[in-house]
C-alpha positions, 0 to 999 in steps of 0.5 A: 320286532322286538327291539322296536316293540320294547322302543316304542314302550320306552318312547311312549313313557318319555312322551307321558312323563314330558306331557305331564311335567310340562302341564300339557294334560292333567290326567297324573303321571302314571295315567299319562304314562298308560295312556301313552303306552296304549296308544303307542302299542295299538299304533304299534300292532296296526302297523304290523297287522295292516301296514298302516302308519308312519314309517319310522317307528319312532315317530309312529310312537310319539304321534300316536302317543300324543293322539291317544293323550289328546283323544282319551282324556277329554272324554272322562275329564271332570270341568 
């Protein structure tokens, strides 16, 4: 259980960094990584408590990180 959580955080951090590096988001590196880790933690604990989510933990971390990057910043971004 603990190695899966650490892997989830590492994958979410990589997704956050890569999204900033490629120009997918313009939040800043630290902010994107925090958003991704938060979304991955949420998905990890939902899967742990309720069993809802994708079967592979890595794929679950990637999808939830990208989902958090799409959902969270669009509401607060200035135009």
